[in-house]
Steps between C-alpha positions, in 0.01 A plus 500: 500500500647343194408791287714730725777245518523477122501887466767532770715215339493658155565851614802399731628265237496754224667752724778271639529248204827640370664520844386148592650351175817695571536360856417152372776524226765627759399235739537235217868599471572518874373153570839379356707806552781300668515257200496796269792661692706175493432461116592850416844472687590139520865588576392597864395147576802308386655283768712199550480206737558528867446786763772696668235631738323826568802667670710470186226665286477789740867548506495510113224764486674701780830510305331596180311795669695617798323755718162404408246345725404136434150385559346162503648183322273261328618140470533308175206265577241776429700733269583295196808323628704820592540718812313834460618786732310822536709798455303821528255505205719240313515098506852352480508140371781284624585145374510266820762263346757768446386799700528718175264770433306450191360848481236725645142616409359843577162468672395840360556403139395231260193370334322325791587790723317741268196260473496459877491882543226539236304222678551657847466871450484576126864604520405816679567583863220768497221556246281818553612536861421126565763222541507276213454181716207663680337567166551136379352383830195699442462370149544143634199561738289610196620191328362297789171676433513393136551140595222507765236661275588256203453207734173634640368562146583145395377318806169690507412445147219270379753258366492148670798426731578197276542731201733755666799346343344425154610690197250490212639473155398713200706818554358848567378652802371188660837312478687822624266525807539132591873508469522817723275347760686164492849653528399754750338248738817269481736789562301690756636331816875510405465854384349609825802339694755667269343838521440482873854406570624778279296752685658371827841584354397864435318541843668257739420668831148568429416152344674327790317709767166428324579137467603467879185677610280269283672170570641563854824349369728763637787677297790266584808487264720198460783714347522774760570459872259654744624825673546347834733217392876571527669435170843634567818306540701526815853612432725247647823646352555204283500459128160487326386201291550505136245392242607137478479457880155653503380271226642194691301622820178547311522152351554356849216686656253454217561166323331462181429870450626685179705816570371778273671819591779580740581853627809558699557802736661803358871532543597652841152421660554294816143476598285431179363156467533249191171514299403167321206402295404136478250297321348237728250252360262624239598855393272653236770753391780248463601417144802462264539883501246596764655617823234360734554477867238425764711505817738775609785417752714771693836365611749634738811603298739356743380156623208448253225437756142602372387839619158468344327267265189600300291226337221566263338176630462658847265764369113442480390349176306814394793722571733258292244548219583857469868532623637185344287441196443847353820495295490132381137546389564818316814382336376157432781296673302316757509179289810549298483499115151359473355795705703742280378348191147526635540867575636557138172342378307731732671800341406381157150439627466870595610582145220269380239675728606839367487390134163336548351779690621757252377285209155479663473871564607583138250236351217645707564845361533369143164313538335813622610710213459230234154476329309187571507210254199394303388229713538721814285761336235246413474370857490841643232608247289181572512557868395860458205392280389231740508752785282729296255220427468407871428865581233520232342187633487654860300794359789743458604672184353455230153539623422739774833656606543542860561825660863597535679785659529821306812550306552130433445359153302173495680194386405405146409159386649543155760713334409841369561389142461169318797254534654314206318180412782264630439645857128431492571145371585403858133466561469247220723261706837570350684762270380312194532654159200325348221730368227365724696552813604828382136602446391361844774705658406818324131445587599452881709814479209707366285373771753606758536838327125570451303430814119425454226643705230296669261569234737352234617825353867540445679764688861618423727535801520878574874451608 
């Protein structure tokens, strides 16, 4: 079993090594993508003290871009101290203290956007007739096979369990092998989690269906109301609530919760509800610039009574593991900055695995091509001579040769021509250069080269 696992691991790793290192490098950047965006354009996050409220921020963005449809509004607590308003494929940043627009960012441009597209679909919508994201998902499944075969090969080896994490010193192939095994075993479990959650993003419907059938946890969603639930506001002819009133109602209904995103109805819509995303209790996605939200609330746009409340805590635990933890685990935000740093170290560990694996493969090839050193030749020669001596004592060649199949040349007990004296000197105990040892070695070589018949007469080997 281990033999086939090693063969599959080496083959898949050599075939996918470049892509795996590429995915790890792009993931290394995306772990702190929000911080990189803030560092690259610090003027977007400038703000004073105080807060004029979300309605003032919406009015400022509406006045700046008249005629365009406003999207959701993210509060300063989770967006670096400023309001962030979605406006098509742009994000508009508003100072909460003065309701002044700091600027905007195009979500289709920028360094982190390019890295994210490379990570998700290789920056190609279709490659050879296949969607780029689908191709990346298939490669991720092959990556899972690389991890599984590597772990199988390491755990089924003859190494004792207490030495699994031991790295022997001295350099060379032995040290590289120990380093590869140790780092691979330590990184196997988190790598499987990251790859599996990434595969779910590519095939969400299929993975959720398989998980629901395997765990009997259903396919509930805390962020989307069921089809039978009425989520429309009843037009009472009055004036709809503004964003400030909606925020006050949410704080009253859910004390202690952190509002993440607020989406007001479109202008002219008299039946659409007010969408709000809240963070209640422990939220794995919540962070300084992570949007989070584990509870979704739909409010009537006139009186603010709740039309529907979706809580992630109401879902079965196994369903929460897939629906609510996939993104935090994949992005490394489930424990804040420590988990992100751990995921960065994991990306570096993948680089170490690639370098050590490539080094082992190259060193093996070099050792096969390089001629053996002197002591290796001596050991190999002594083992061969001992084997021939055992065969001679058992009655094999020399003596009466056994019958062999036609067409096969019998194994010789000595080379077809005399060897130099320093090779025969092995029989004298060591490759000594003193004359006596040299003579003893030469005499032993002549005895091997000239076999004696039972009557004592010498006979030269016909071969």
